[in-house]
C-alpha positions in Angstrom: 110.1 64.7 139.2 111.9 67.5 141.1 114.2 65.0 143.0 115.0 63.3 139.5 115.7 66.8 138.1 117.8 67.8 141.0 119.9 64.8 140.8 120.3 65.1 137.1 121.8 68.8 137.6 124.1 67.5 140.3 125.4 64.8 138.0 125.9 67.4 135.2 127.9 69.7 137.1 130.0 66.7 138.4 130.7 65.6 134.8 132.6 68.8 134.0 135.4 67.9 136.0 136.5 64.8 133.9 135.0 64.0 130.6 135.6 60.2 130.0 135.5 60.3 126.2 134.8 62.9 123.4 133.6 61.8 119.8 133.7 64.1 116.9 131.7 63.6 113.7 130.3 65.8 111.0 128.9 66.2 107.3 129.4 68.5 104.5 127.8 68.9 101.0 127.8 71.2 98.2 125.1 71.4 95.6 124.6 72.9 92.0 121.1 73.4 90.8 120.6 74.9 87.2 117.0 75.9 88.3 115.6 75.1 84.8 115.1 78.2 82.9 116.2 80.5 85.9 119.6 81.5 87.0 121.5 78.6 88.2 122.9 78.8 92.1 125.2 76.7 94.3 124.5 76.0 98.0 126.7 74.7 100.7 126.0 72.9 104.1 128.3 71.6 106.8 127.4 70.3 110.3 129.7 69.3 113.1 128.5 67.3 116.1 130.5 67.0 119.6 129.6 64.1 122.0 131.2 63.7 125.3 130.4 60.9 127.6 131.7 60.2 131.3 129.7 57.4 133.1 126.1 57.3 132.5 126.1 61.0 131.4 126.2 62.0 127.8 126.4 65.7 126.4 125.6 66.4 122.6 126.4 69.8 120.9 125.7 70.2 117.0 126.6 73.2 115.1 126.3 74.6 111.6 129.8 75.7 110.2 129.0 76.8 106.5 129.0 80.7 105.6 130.7 83.4 107.0 128.6 84.4 110.2 130.4 81.9 112.3 129.4 78.9 114.0 125.6 78.6 114.7 124.2 76.2 117.6 121.7 73.8 116.3 121.3 71.5 119.3 122.6 71.1 123.0 121.2 68.2 125.0 122.5 66.5 128.2 121.1 63.2 129.3 121.8 61.1 132.2 120.7 57.5 133.4 119.6 56.7 136.9 118.7 52.9 136.9 115.8 52.3 134.7 115.1 56.0 134.6 116.6 58.4 131.6 116.6 62.2 132.1 117.4 64.5 129.3 117.4 68.3 129.1 117.1 70.1 125.8 119.0 73.2 126.4 118.9 75.0 123.1 115.8 77.1 121.8 115.6 76.2 118.3 113.8 78.4 115.7 110.4 77.0 115.2 108.8 79.9 113.2 109.5 79.7 109.5 108.5 81.4 106.3 107.8 78.1 104.4 104.5 77.4 103.1 102.3 75.9 105.9 105.1 76.5 108.5 104.6 77.7 112.1 104.0 81.2 112.2 104.7 82.3 116.0 108.1 81.3 117.6 107.8 79.0 120.4 109.9 77.6 123.3 111.6 74.4 122.6 113.6 73.7 125.7 112.4 71.3 128.2 113.0 67.9 130.2 112.1 64.4 129.4 112.0 61.7 131.7 112.1 58.1 130.2 111.3 54.8 132.1 112.4 51.5 130.8 109.5 49.3 131.8 109.5 45.5 131.3 106.3 45.9 128.8 107.8 48.3 126.7 109.8 51.8 127.0 107.5 54.5 128.5 108.6 58.2 128.0 107.1 61.3 129.8 108.2 64.9 128.5 107.5 68.3 129.7 108.6 71.3 127.8 108.7 75.1 129.0 105.5 75.8 127.6 103.6 73.3 129.7 103.1 70.9 127.0 102.9 67.3 128.3 104.0 64.3 126.0 103.5 60.6 127.0 104.9 57.9 124.3 105.8 54.3 124.3 106.0 51.0 122.3 104.1 47.8 123.0 103.8 44.6 121.1 105.4 46.5 118.1 103.1 49.6 118.1 104.6 53.0 119.0 102.3 55.6 120.2 102.9 59.3 121.3 100.4 61.7 122.7 101.1 65.4 123.5 98.8 67.3 125.6 98.2 70.8 124.6 95.1 73.1 125.1 92.8 72.9 122.2 95.3 71.0 120.0 96.3 67.7 121.3 98.6 65.6 118.9 98.6 61.8 118.8 100.9 59.8 116.6 101.2 56.0 116.0 103.2 53.5 114.1 103.4 49.7 113.5 104.7 47.0 111.1 102.2 44.6 110.3 102.5 41.9 107.5 105.5 43.6 105.8 103.8 47.1 105.8 105.1 50.0 107.8 102.1 52.1 108.8 102.1 55.7 110.8 99.3 57.9 111.5 99.2 61.5 113.0 96.0 63.2 114.3 96.8 66.8 115.2 93.8 68.8 116.7 91.4 66.7 114.7 93.5 66.6 111.4 94.6 63.1 110.5 97.5 62.2 108.1 98.7 58.8 107.1 101.6 56.9 105.5 101.9 53.3 104.3 104.9 51.7 103.1 106.1 48.3 101.9 108.6 46.6 99.7 107.6 44.8 96.5 110.3 42.7 94.6 113.2 45.0 95.9 111.3 48.2 95.3 110.4 50.2 98.6 107.0 52.0 97.8 105.3 54.5 100.2 101.9 56.1 99.8 100.6 58.9 102.2 97.3 60.6 102.7 98.5 63.7 100.3 98.4 61.2 97.5 102.2 61.4 97.3 103.8 57.9 96.0 107.5 57.4 96.5 109.4 54.3 94.9 113.0 53.5 95.7 115.1 50.6 94.4 118.7 49.6 93.6 121.7 48.2 95.6 123.2 49.7 98.6 125.1 52.7 97.7 123.7 52.8 94.1 120.0 53.8 94.3 117.2 55.7 92.3 114.3 57.1 93.8 111.1 58.3 92.0 108.7 60.4 93.8 105.4 61.9 92.7 103.7 64.7 94.7 100.0 65.4 94.0 98.6 68.9 93.2 97.7 70.8 96.4 95.0 73.4 96.8 95.2 76.8 98.5 94.8 76.8 102.3 94.4 80.0 104.5 96.7 81.0 107.2 95.7 80.2 110.6 96.1 82.6 113.4 98.0 81.5 116.7 98.9 82.7 120.1 102.3 83.4 121.6 101.6 80.6 124.2 100.2 78.2 121.5 97.4 77.5 123.8 94.4 78.1 121.4 92.8 75.9 118.8 95.4 77.0 116.1 98.4 76.4 118.4 101.1 78.7 117.3 99.6 79.4 114.0 100.5 78.3 110.4 101.3 80.3 107.3 99.2 79.9 104.2 99.7 77.2 101.8 99.9 78.2 98.3 98.4 76.1 95.4 100.6 74.0 93.4 100.5 71.8 90.4 101.7 68.1 90.7 105.1 67.1 90.0 107.8 64.3 89.9 111.4 63.9 91.2 113.9 61.4 89.9 117.2 61.2 92.1 119.9 59.0 91.6 122.8 58.5 94.2 126.2 56.8 94.2 128.4 56.0 96.9 132.1 56.5 96.0 135.0 54.3 97.3 136.8 57.5 98.6 133.7 57.9 101.1 132.1 60.7 99.5 128.5 60.2 97.7 127.3 61.9 94.5 123.7 62.4 93.5 121.7 64.0 90.6 117.9 64.8 91.1 115.4 66.2 88.2 112.4 68.1 89.2 109.7 68.1 86.6 108.0 71.4 88.3 110.7 73.6 86.9 112.6 71.3 84.8 115.4 71.7 87.1 118.6 69.3 87.5 120.5 69.4 90.9 124.0 68.0 91.3 125.2 67.3 94.9 128.4 66.1 96.5 128.3 65.0 100.1 130.8 63.3 102.6 130.4 62.4 106.2 132.8 61.3 108.9 
């Protein structure tokens, strides 16, 4: 492991002398929300991604550029391939804590190293982050499985496509969530353990998606630790109760390369209009 990381570091330094290829991409959107009976609002989003490649080494940098606070880094990664082994370094510490309902309470360190091995029976990946969490993932016989080892709060996820159905399952410290999706007569239907149902139909570039979210009950906050090594990990905020609601979204791709969408939300009877473009 140490030798692989050292070799990766040497390759990374060498790559700065001559960048073989640079690709630039991005996306931007503007949204207007009438917010039902509340005051209307307008929001913006713009992102730029820079990818530099030389030989088997790739550097990726992503930033948010909207607003007047200047560009904000959202991701910085570097990966290199050594035979059947790929070593990737996540060098940007993203913000994990959030004020959203049920979100993580205490900030965690998200940087780390991932080592991937392309094996004849499937792709095996071993990851290690700065918090000491170890993850193992792979895909065998069409079934993808990932397991993250953390003190008191191991996480296991699995997914598979069986008889036309896409199935996913997540167990986080004993709490299980699942999702099942299938397509019937051109309509893509998804059902999950929260009793939420989504149906999407239409042709490419001109679609309508109807989603129903079931009512939820109040859930108390969980106290975590700064190391995330307890039964509650880094902790979670309280989940406030909310009545069920339905959204209907219609999207249309234009010949100009832009896309327009309109979304109605029955919870506050609001209508959101959005124009977006990607390059």
